[in-house]
Short mmCIF file of the C-alpha atoms (twelve columns), coordinates in Angstrom:
data_MODEL
# 
_entry.id   MODEL 
# 
loop_
_atom_site.group_PDB 
_atom_site.id 
_atom_site.type_symbol 
_atom_site.label_atom_id 
_atom_site.label_alt_id 
_atom_site.label_comp_id 
_atom_site.label_asym_id 
_atom_site.label_seq_id 
_atom_site.Cartn_x 
_atom_site.Cartn_y 
_atom_site.Cartn_z 
_atom_site.pdbx_PDB_model_num 
ATOM 1   C CA . MET A 1   9.379   -23.331 12.346  1 
ATOM 2   C CA . LEU A 2   9.376   -26.685 10.586  1 
ATOM 3   C CA . LYS A 3   9.527   -27.214 6.850   1 
ATOM 4   C CA . ALA A 4   9.438   -30.701 5.348   1 
ATOM 5   C CA . TYR A 5   9.380   -31.742 1.705   1 
ATOM 6   C CA . ALA A 6   9.125   -35.128 -0.002  1 
ATOM 7   C CA . GLY A 7   9.284   -35.952 -3.697  1 
ATOM 8   C CA . LEU A 8   8.215   -39.229 -5.283  1 
ATOM 9   C CA . GLN A 9   8.945   -40.365 -8.810  1 
ATOM 10  C CA . GLY A 10  5.805   -42.401 -9.589  1 
ATOM 11  C CA . THR A 11  6.871   -43.374 -13.103 1 
ATOM 12  C CA . LYS A 12  9.633   -42.354 -15.477 1 
ATOM 13  C CA . LYS A 13  7.508   -39.360 -16.556 1 
ATOM 14  C CA . LEU A 14  5.456   -38.564 -13.402 1 
ATOM 15  C CA . ASN A 15  6.758   -36.787 -10.283 1 
ATOM 16  C CA . VAL A 16  4.663   -35.954 -7.203  1 
ATOM 17  C CA . ASP A 17  5.781   -33.790 -4.287  1 
ATOM 18  C CA . VAL A 18  4.277   -32.775 -0.967  1 
ATOM 19  C CA . GLY A 19  5.427   -30.043 1.392   1 
ATOM 20  C CA . LEU A 20  4.552   -29.176 4.974   1 
ATOM 21  C CA . THR A 21  5.135   -25.809 6.631   1 
ATOM 22  C CA . ALA A 22  4.405   -25.548 10.367  1 
ATOM 23  C CA . LEU A 23  4.949   -22.572 12.673  1 
ATOM 24  C CA . SER A 24  4.394   -22.156 16.389  1 
ATOM 25  C CA . SER A 25  2.436   -19.282 17.883  1 
ATOM 26  C CA . SER A 26  4.067   -15.855 18.167  1 
ATOM 27  C CA . PHE A 27  3.479   -12.646 20.086  1 
ATOM 28  C CA . ALA A 28  1.758   -9.830  18.216  1 
ATOM 29  C CA . ARG A 29  3.835   -6.876  17.070  1 
ATOM 30  C CA . GLY A 30  3.527   -4.324  19.835  1 
ATOM 31  C CA . ASN A 31  3.266   -7.094  22.417  1 
ATOM 32  C CA . GLU A 32  6.811   -8.443  22.240  1 
ATOM 33  C CA . ASN A 33  7.144   -8.318  26.035  1 
ATOM 34  C CA . ASN A 34  3.844   -10.238 26.455  1 
ATOM 35  C CA . ARG A 35  2.461   -7.597  28.827  1 
ATOM 36  C CA . HIS A 36  -0.743  -7.337  26.782  1 
ATOM 37  C CA . GLN A 37  -3.247  -9.576  28.516  1 
ATOM 38  C CA . ALA A 38  -6.883  -9.528  27.419  1 
ATOM 39  C CA . ASP A 39  -9.031  -7.933  30.126  1 
ATOM 40  C CA . GLY A 40  -12.134 -6.988  28.099  1 
ATOM 41  C CA . VAL A 41  -11.658 -3.278  28.933  1 
ATOM 42  C CA . TYR A 42  -8.256  -1.917  27.911  1 
ATOM 43  C CA . TYR A 43  -7.038  -4.930  25.940  1 
ATOM 44  C CA . LEU A 44  -9.113  -7.021  23.554  1 
ATOM 45  C CA . GLY A 45  -7.946  -10.162 21.791  1 
ATOM 46  C CA . PRO A 46  -5.228  -12.648 22.670  1 
ATOM 47  C CA . GLY A 47  -2.148  -10.522 21.893  1 
ATOM 48  C CA . ARG A 48  -0.629  -13.331 19.852  1 
ATOM 49  C CA . ALA A 49  -1.086  -15.252 16.602  1 
ATOM 50  C CA . GLY A 50  -1.708  -18.978 16.979  1 
ATOM 51  C CA . GLY A 51  0.443   -21.662 15.424  1 
ATOM 52  C CA . TYR A 52  -0.499  -23.243 12.116  1 
ATOM 53  C CA . SER A 53  0.496   -25.812 9.516   1 
ATOM 54  C CA . VAL A 54  -0.114  -25.896 5.775   1 
ATOM 55  C CA . ILE A 55  0.229   -28.769 3.287   1 
ATOM 56  C CA . ASN A 56  1.099   -28.134 -0.381  1 
ATOM 57  C CA . LEU A 57  0.858   -30.741 -3.152  1 
ATOM 58  C CA . GLY A 58  2.291   -30.701 -6.674  1 
ATOM 59  C CA . ALA A 59  2.750   -32.992 -9.659  1 
ATOM 60  C CA . ARG A 60  4.640   -32.867 -12.957 1 
ATOM 61  C CA . TYR A 61  4.221   -35.049 -16.048 1 
ATOM 62  C CA . GLN A 62  6.908   -35.034 -18.770 1 
ATOM 63  C CA . VAL A 63  5.090   -35.183 -22.140 1 
ATOM 64  C CA . HIS A 64  8.179   -34.385 -24.255 1 
ATOM 65  C CA . PRO A 65  11.889  -33.921 -23.462 1 
ATOM 66  C CA . HIS A 66  11.287  -30.139 -23.554 1 
ATOM 67  C CA . ALA A 67  7.696   -29.951 -22.199 1 
ATOM 68  C CA . GLN A 68  5.903   -30.938 -19.024 1 
ATOM 69  C CA . PHE A 69  2.444   -30.428 -17.591 1 
ATOM 70  C CA . PHE A 70  2.256   -29.393 -13.954 1 
ATOM 71  C CA . VAL A 71  -0.357  -28.885 -11.253 1 
ATOM 72  C CA . GLN A 72  0.100   -27.207 -7.861  1 
ATOM 73  C CA . ILE A 73  -2.283  -27.010 -4.890  1 
ATOM 74  C CA . ASN A 74  -1.288  -24.820 -1.939  1 
ATOM 75  C CA . ASN A 75  -3.037  -25.107 1.437   1 
ATOM 76  C CA . LEU A 76  -4.511  -28.430 0.330   1 
ATOM 77  C CA . LEU A 77  -6.813  -28.761 3.364   1 
ATOM 78  C CA . ASP A 78  -7.993  -25.112 3.117   1 
ATOM 79  C CA . HIS A 79  -6.853  -24.484 6.700   1 
ATOM 80  C CA . ARG A 80  -7.777  -21.018 8.068   1 
ATOM 81  C CA . TYR A 81  -4.823  -19.444 9.808   1 
ATOM 82  C CA . TYR A 82  -3.094  -16.154 10.599  1 
ATOM 83  C CA . THR A 83  0.467   -15.420 9.519   1 
ATOM 84  C CA . ALA A 84  0.936   -12.483 11.911  1 
ATOM 85  C CA . ALA A 85  -0.752  -10.297 14.508  1 
ATOM 86  C CA . GLN A 86  -0.350  -6.687  15.596  1 
ATOM 87  C CA . LEU A 87  -1.502  -4.883  18.696  1 
ATOM 88  C CA . GLY A 88  -3.073  -1.491  18.016  1 
ATOM 89  C CA . PRO A 89  -5.710  0.992   19.149  1 
ATOM 90  C CA . THR A 90  -9.306  0.434   18.133  1 
ATOM 91  C CA . GLY A 91  -12.462 2.514   18.358  1 
ATOM 92  C CA . PHE A 92  -14.618 -0.483  19.268  1 
ATOM 93  C CA . THR A 93  -15.502 -2.004  22.616  1 
ATOM 94  C CA . ALA A 94  -15.669 -5.706  23.473  1 
ATOM 95  C CA . GLN A 95  -19.412 -5.485  22.704  1 
ATOM 96  C CA . ARG A 96  -18.545 -4.246  19.148  1 
ATOM 97  C CA . THR A 97  -19.926 -0.752  19.654  1 
ATOM 98  C CA . PHE A 98  -18.030 2.315   18.510  1 
ATOM 99  C CA . ILE A 99  -16.711 4.750   21.081  1 
ATOM 100 C CA . ALA A 100 -14.197 7.480   20.245  1 
ATOM 101 C CA . ARG A 101 -12.899 8.186   23.783  1 
ATOM 102 C CA . PRO A 102 -13.865 5.292   26.023  1 
ATOM 103 C CA . PHE A 103 -11.959 6.392   29.148  1 
ATOM 104 C CA . PRO A 104 -11.575 9.672   31.030  1 
ATOM 105 C CA . ALA A 105 -8.289  11.544  31.002  1 
ATOM 106 C CA . ALA A 106 -5.553  10.033  33.152  1 
ATOM 107 C CA . GLY A 107 -2.544  12.284  33.740  1 
ATOM 108 C CA . GLY A 108 -3.529  14.510  30.811  1 
ATOM 109 C CA . GLN A 109 -3.746  11.563  28.390  1 
ATOM 110 C CA . TYR A 110 -6.726  9.625   27.146  1 
ATOM 111 C CA . PRO A 111 -6.122  5.855   27.283  1 
ATOM 112 C CA . LEU A 112 -7.303  3.885   24.274  1 
ATOM 113 C CA . VAL A 113 -8.690  0.390   23.859  1 
ATOM 114 C CA . ASN A 114 -6.120  -1.847  22.155  1 
ATOM 115 C CA . SER A 115 -6.976  -4.923  20.168  1 
ATOM 116 C CA . THR A 116 -5.178  -7.687  18.315  1 
ATOM 117 C CA . PHE A 117 -5.384  -7.349  14.531  1 
ATOM 118 C CA . PHE A 118 -4.635  -10.426 12.406  1 
ATOM 119 C CA . ALA A 119 -3.108  -10.969 8.957   1 
ATOM 120 C CA . PRO A 120 -4.966  -13.891 7.387   1 
ATOM 121 C CA . GLY A 121 -3.043  -16.642 5.599   1 
ATOM 122 C CA . ALA A 122 -3.722  -17.603 1.989   1 
ATOM 123 C CA . PRO A 123 -6.723  -19.877 1.340   1 
ATOM 124 C CA . ILE A 124 -6.541  -22.942 -0.863  1 
ATOM 125 C CA . GLY A 125 -5.103  -22.140 -4.285  1 
ATOM 126 C CA . ALA A 126 -4.660  -24.347 -7.318  1 
ATOM 127 C CA . TRP A 127 -3.216  -23.853 -10.781 1 
ATOM 128 C CA . ALA A 128 -1.960  -25.903 -13.671 1 
ATOM 129 C CA . GLY A 129 0.093   -25.217 -16.740 1 
ATOM 130 C CA . LEU A 130 2.597   -26.298 -19.338 1 
ATOM 131 C CA . ARG A 131 6.352   -25.668 -18.977 1 
ATOM 132 C CA . ILE A 132 8.451   -25.472 -22.125 1 
ATOM 133 C CA . GLY A 133 12.239  -25.599 -21.915 1 
ATOM 134 C CA . PHE A 134 14.789  -24.768 -24.593 1 
# 
């Protein structure tokens, strides 16, 4: 994980800051030992969440000693990413068809197809406002 932040005072009343958050890839929950390898039959998906980086930008303008306008933009480049992954059973095949019991019984148990499920990261978000201090 890498987090970097820089602030710049443009003028006496204007401040601008930029932040970077970067994470490497990680194994999916349920695949901590990395034994899940996609084979198109029993295991679908990569079994891990890829790495990502996000840039955030903000600015503040002091209009009065007790008031400032601010603006914040998170995920400035609108990067699509996943914050986590989990390995779990699915009722779908690699061809995206539904099948309740895809495999015959093996030792009295019915094996299931497992897939990687992803938790999507936040898209671009922006807001502005006025801060009043007392």
